[in-house]
N, C-alpha and C positions, 0 to 999 in steps of 0.2 A: 706743225707736227709735234706731238708730245713724246717724251722719253718714256720707255716702259718702266714701270715701277717694280722693284724687286721686293718680294715679301721674305723676310728672314725669320719670322716667328710663326708658329702654328696659330691659326685663327682660333679664338675661343668659341666653342660651339656647345650646344646643349645635347646634340645627338651626333654620335660618331658611328661610322660603319666599319667594315673590315678593311684592312689595307689591301689595295690592289697589288698585283704582282706582275713582274715582267713576263711577257709572253713572246717577245720577238728579240732575237740576237741583235745587239746594237751595231755590230760591224757588218754582218751579212744580210740582216733583215729576215733570216730564216726563223720559222716558228720554233720556239723552245718546247721541250717535252716530247720530242719525236722519238719513236721507237727505232732502234737500229735496224736498218734494212727496209723500213717502210718508206715508200716514195709517193709523194702526192704531186701529180703532174696536172696543172690547170689546163683545161681545154678551152681555148679562146675562139669564140665564134667571130666570123667575118659577116657583118650585117650590112645590107643595103635595102633599097625600097622593095625588093622582091621577097626578102626573107633572110635566112642566114645559112652559112656553111661552116662546119667545124671539122677540122682534121682530127681523126680518132687514132689511127695507126700510121706511123711513119717508121719503117724499119731502120732508117738512119738514126733514129732517136735511141739512146741507150736504154730508155725505159722498156723497150721491146727487145732486149738482148736475148731473152730466152725465146725459143720458137713457139709459135702458136700451133698447138696440136689438137685443141678442142675449144669449143665455145658454146655457151648457153646463155639464155636471157631469163630474167626473173622479174616479177613485180612484187611490190609490198603495198598492201592497202593502207589507207590513212590510219594512223594510230597504232599500227601493228609493228612487230619486230621479228626479223629472221635472224636466228643465232641462238645461243653461242655455238659457233662451229670453229674447227681448227683442223689443219692438215699436218701430217707428219712428214710428208715428202713433197707435196706440190706447193707451188707459189700461185696465189690468186692475183688477178689483175682486174679489178672492178672498174667499170666505166658507167657513170651516171648519165642517163639520157634525158629523163624528165622527172620532175617532182622535187621534193625536199628530203634530204637524207642526213642522218647522223650516223656515221660509221664509227663504232667504238672498237678499239683494239687493245688487247692485253698481252704483253710479252711473257710467255711461259717458258721460254728457252733458258735452261739452266746456265748455259755458257755465254749468254748474251750480256753485253755491257749495260743493257737496259732491262734486264730481267725484272719483272714485277711492275714495269711502267705501264700506265694507262695512257692512251692517246685517243683523242676525239677529232674526227674530220667531218666538217659540215660541208655539204654540197647542195646545190639547188639549180634551178633553171638559169639563174644569174651567175652561178659559180660552179660550172661543171668541172669535173676532174676525173682522172684515172688514178687509181690507188693500187700500188703494188704491196701485197701482203705476204711476207715470207712464211715458210713452213714454221710451225711452232708458235704462231701468233694467233690467239683467239680473236674472233671478230663477230660482230653483230650489226645488222643494218636496221635502223629504226626510221620509219616514215614519220617525219615531224610536220608534214604538210597536210593540205586538205584534199589532195588528189592522189591517184595511184602513182607510185614511184616505179620507174623502170630502170633496171641495171643489167648490163651485160658483163659476163665474166669470161676471161681468156686464161684459164688455168694452164700450167706448164705440163700437166700430165692428163691424158684422157681419163674419163671416168671409167672405173673398173667395177661393173655391177656385181661381180662375184666377190670382190675384196675392196670395197670402197675405202679410200684414204680420207676418212672423216671421223673426227671425234666430236661429240656433242655434250653440251651442258645446258641445264635449264636456265632461262632468264631468271635472275634473282639468286643464282647460286652464290653461296658465301665464299666460294673459291675465287671469285672475281669481284673486287670491291667497287661496284658501279651501280648507281641508282638510275634506272631508265625513266623514272617519274620526274626526276629533276631535269627539266628541259633547258635550263640556262645556267646551271652550276651555282645558283644562288639559293638553293633550297626551296624552290617554289615550283 
């Protein structure tokens, strides 16, 4: 068995890239850069020879502390984006069922400790999740896969057709500094 060698000097290289940055808190393991009030709850499937079962709602879980008063489902076709949308009163709770999604969030709340922060949540068939999106946080869903993406939302306020609680911005709006064409944050 050999001892591990410690490198104390940078290697001499002809090509350097950009420095990587810390993405996970070293003590808790929580992802850094999260928007205050946004919660990402992994949905863990139980798999056997017959298929799988995944718990979506458990009212004993604090994630579901607000009542379910309304529910709708949506799909996003491959390569398409739904958003930017934001609510002034309601909290959204998105649950990915199938497909690959990039959920992009932007905190526009003036009194938030994370005002102006962007957060990206990646979800897929292998990494399903429920995401709680507070009022005042812009959000857009991008289908990054090759099949239709299916999401269900459990908002905290029923839809009011006469007075919808929804603000809209165009994708590519200069008010939110995010490039949907950059699929991996490396500029390609």
